[in-house]
Every structure is written in C-alpha cells, then in structure tokens.
C-alpha positions, 0 to 999 in steps of 0.5 A: 358402851353396851347396846340398849333396848331400842337404842335410838343410835343403833336403829339410825345405824341399822337404817343407814347401813341398810341403805348402802346395802340395798345399793349393793345388792342391786349391783350384785344383780347386774355383776351376777348376770355378767359372770354367768354371760361371761362363763358361757361366752369366755369358757365354753368348753368348760361349761360344756363339761362342768355345766351340768355340775354346776347349774344346780348351784348356780340356780340355787345361788339365784334363788337364795339371792332373790330370797335375800332381796325380798326380805331386805326390801321388807325390812327396809320399807317396814320401820314404821309398822313396828313399835317394837324395833327388836321385832323389826329386827327378826326381818334380818334373819331371812336376809342373813340366810339368803345372804349366807346361802347365796356366798355358800352355792356360788363359792361352791362352784369354785371349791368344785373346780379346786377339788372336783368330785361327784362324777366319772370321766369316759373318753373325756366326757363327764358322766354319772353326775351326781351335782349334790355329791359335786357340791359337797367336795372336800374343799367345800367346808373350808372354802365356804366358811373361809369366804363368809368369815372373811366377807364379814370381816372385810365389811367390819373393817370398812365401816370402822374405816368410814367411822373413824375417818369421820371422828378424825374430821372432827365429829365427836358424835356419840353415834360414831363412838358406838359405831366404831365400837360395834364394827371394830368388835365384830372385825375382831370375832371375824378376823379370829375366825378367819385365821382359825379357818386358814389354818384348816385351809393349809391342811386342806391344801396339804392333802388335796392341792400339795403343789398349791401349798408348796408354791405358795411356801417356795417349798421345792423339796419334800422334806419333814421339819419344814419350815415357813417362809415368810417374805423374801424373793427368788433370784435368777437360780430360784434360790431364796434370799432375805426370807424369814424362816420359821422352823417346823411351822409349814409341817404344823401348818399342813399336818399339825405335826413338827416333823411331818413330811411336806411335799415339795414342788419337785415332785411335780411336772414343770408344767403342772407347777403353779407360778411361784408369784402366789407366794408374795399373795400368801404373805400379803394376805396373812400379814394383813390379816394378822394386822387386822386381828391385832389392831381390833384386839388392841382396840377392844382391849383399849376401850375396856381398860380405858387406854388413852392411845386407841383414841388418838389420831395415830390409831384412828388412822391405823383404823382408816387404813384397815378397811382398804387393807381388809379388800386388799387381803380378800383380793390376794386371798382369791388371787392365791386360790385361782392362780394358785391352781394354774395351770387348771380350771378344773384340777386335774381334769382341764387346764385354762387353755383348753377351757377358754374360747377360741373366738376372735372377738375375746379382747373386745369382750374384755374391753367391754366388760371392763368398762361395764365394770367401771360404769357400775363401780363409778355408779355405785360410788356416786349413788352411795355419796349422795345417799349419805352426803345429802343425808347426814346423821345429825339431820337424821337424829333431828338434834338429838346429837348429845356427845 
C-alpha cells in the first residue's frame, strides 16, 4: 500500500483532518490567552522576576501561532484553486513551520524554568538579562525535541485509534485501511524518536537536575553500577518493595557508562527533594511509550509480511487503546517534568510558594478557569462530532467507495 500521485483517498484524508485541525487551532487561541492570564494572576512574583526573560519567547510564540493560522486558513480554503494537489500540499510547509516554532517557543519557557540561564541574581533581583541566551538554555534541545516528537506521535496514534474503531464497527472502505497504515507508520517513526530523545533527557537530568532523576528512580544512595528500578512501591520505612531491578541500567541512562556513579536523593536537603510519586509517572510514561513502539512496529511488519493477526479484532482493539494511552503518556511526562521540579518554579532561584499569588480569590479563580476549560472541552467535542458525523467519508467520496 503506497502513496500515489493525487490519490483521491489521501486528498480526502487531508481535507478531513485539516478541518479537525482548524477547530483545535481555534481552541488553542483561547487556551493560549487563558495561560497568559493565569501567569499574571496566579504567579505574579514569578512574572516580576522572570518576565523580562520569558516575554520574548512568549511574544515569538504568538507570532509563530498567527503565522501557522494564516497559512492553515489559506490551505483550507484554496483546494479548488489547484489542479495539481501536490502544489497545494506545499502550503502545509509554512503550517508545519509555524506549528513547530510555536511549540519551540512555548517549550523554551518551560526549559528555562528547569535550567535557568542568561542572567545574574543580585540582591534577589534579576539583572543583566540576556533573553536570547536564556532561550538557548541547556534543557532547550532535549525538551523541545521531546515535546515535538511526542506531540506528533500522540496525534498519529489518536488518528489510528479512530480509524481502527471505524474498521471494528464494520467499515471496510479502503480509505480507512490507507489511513490506518499511514498513521501507524508515522506513530512508529515518532515513538522511536521519542525513545531516543528520552535517553538524552535522562542524561540531561543527571547533569542539571540529579534530584529529579533520583526521585524518579527511587535512587537514595549515591553509587556506581546503579540499577534501574521499574514499578514496585515504597513501604512506611521508605523501603522499595516488589520493584523490577535492571542492573547497571540507571548508570547507563545517566552517563552511558554501566559503572558510572549516580547521585542519590540523600545528597539533597529534604525540603529540596521532589515528591517520590514521580516514580509512578516515569514508569507509566515509559511503559506506555514502549507499548506504542512495539505495537506500531508489529503492525508495520505485519502489513508488509501479510501477518493475518494484525487485522484481527483483538489487535485492532489494541490500536483503539493506543490513542488514549498516547495522551496519558504525554500527561505522565508533563507530570514528571513539573512535579519533579518541586519545590522550585525557577530551579534553584524561586520556589512555587514564593512565586504564587497571595490573593484571597485564588479558589474562585481556579473554579472559573476550570469551568472555562470544561466548556471549551465539551464544545470542541461537540463541534468535531458534528463535522465528521454529518459528513461521512462515503459522502465525500461521492460513491467511489471501492473496498
């Protein structure tokens, strides 16, 4: 099953997916505005110190977003202006650039919070700020690349999940078969990329945030030949029970050397130790990520080698699960990143407690923001459902539904 020039099914696929994408971009405008408002209302002390640094990437993120939105609009409304759809496809290049740069600039802000650079602290004040140097902080390369790769991976598995569900519901249209093959192949590419970048992220943590790595691995004593602990739980004496211990693997993850010394949590003050719950976030993220990689690899090999079981009901249900699981893996990753940075909002400089507002209306603001997100979430689902339920693929193909 290969791409064909001006293949009708792939053209319809692009049309339909772009409609859904436009809806999420529109929602992104609102949620982006909300985030900016939250920074000012909920974290005023953080903005007072870091505002002169993060203002530049936040502004550039807005510029990149509008760049993406403009070309997405041109792309969506100029289908009939091109006889050769390959030329129309070129309009996706600036859309992809804008989307990638938007993710780049907003993730820079988070990487700066993890490894703050590009300024000096004098008497509690941030001086000699260099926003460009701060943007290109040590965490930026791995943070940005990991976010972008996992975002593409998650989108691919979401679309694959929907497609597999349609096949399970009885549709045998070749459109869905092509869509499933395409999305699973993309999911495989970016799940492999995410795993490789995740290895680099572990080495970054070992150098710049060793307390986060130690908390994620329940690694208490500094030692060489450190094992990697998967799963298990901590008892009341902080003893690890029923964990799977992989010899030397933590030393390899941290330093690419099986005998390398890995710093333990006991080297840090208790008040600067991240919550140990991050171990479960790490395990869940890695487990789901490996499941998605293996699932997509088996599917890709199975299609190429004509393995019947990759078209079975059981295997397609696994693909249906891949969409929600991919979203969970992304959330577990963010929880690991943010909870694992505690108690810092700006590592080594400002704690979350110091950054937070002292307003008496925090609870009211939380409720209002939560209600707004619920309205946006429900509205997004309703709009997307109406777009696709009222306009099925069989109608768009105008009867060209060869199985």
